[in-house]
C-alpha positions, 0 to 999 in steps of 0.5 A: 695604343698597346694596352700596356701603354700610358693612356691604357694604365691611366684609364684602367686606374681611373676606372678601378678608382671610380669603382672604389668611389661608387662602393664607398658611396653605397656603403655610406648610403646603406648605413645612412638608410639603415639608420634613417629608417630604424633597421640599425639603432646601434650608433657604433655599427653605423659609424664603423660602416660610414668611417670605412666608406669615407676611408675607401672614398678618400683613398679612391679620390687620392688615386683618381687625382694621382691618376688624372694628373700623373702626380708622383707623390699622390701615386706613391702614398696611394700605393703604399695605403692600398698595400697596407689595406690589402694585407689587412683585408687579405688577413681578415678574409683568410680568418673568415674562411678558416674559422671553426665552430668554436671560435665562431661562438666565442666571437658572437657571444663576445660581440652580443655582449658589446652592445645593448642597442645591437642586442635589441636590433637582432632580437626584434629582427630575428624574433629571439631573446637573450644569447644562450638561454631565454629569461622571461623574467627580464624584458625583451623587444622581440614579438615572441616574448608576449607569448613566451615562445622565444628561442635563444638568439645564439641558435638562430644566429649560428645557422646564419654565421657560417654562410655569412662568414663564407660570403664576407670572407669571399667578397673580402678575398675578391676585393683584396686582389683588386687592390693588389691589382691597383698597387701594380697599376699605379706602380706601372703607371708612375714609371710611365712617361706621356709622350703626348706631353713631353717625350723627354720628360718623366712627369 
């Protein structure tokens, strides 16, 4: 059968959603692994990653069930949700790729001030103290604090922020195009007939 046929559309949609299922399980597993081994002590960060993973898992299962059963309602809501996710993710990826240094610094400082547990994680892993200026009269979990040789965390974070934002923006942009591909596949698949079941029916 030609690639534009019913079977090819169904198979492509199933494969795409199976990839989404694996990605979502990987996100949940990495977040749980990081929490279990104490790599991430911030409950908010872990909960956010797990929530995104669960959301992607639910959407992927919805698309998978809709594809297997050729269910019109499931496919419609799958298309709708996936298109909204595409719009948000595309906007975020463009923002990550277009952000300048001043905006980076402002966002990093806002993020730093939001969570004390995340501050401790960064201080421990990057071996730095405080954000803009090291204050040795306060406590710090970094090993360099005992020798009073610490650098401000902003210096180290900013060195990696550019590459991290470019990477996140690029990966997010790539996945946003797979989402619009999923919307297109679901739309085409919804309007195709399964000639093996009933040539006259529009299931």
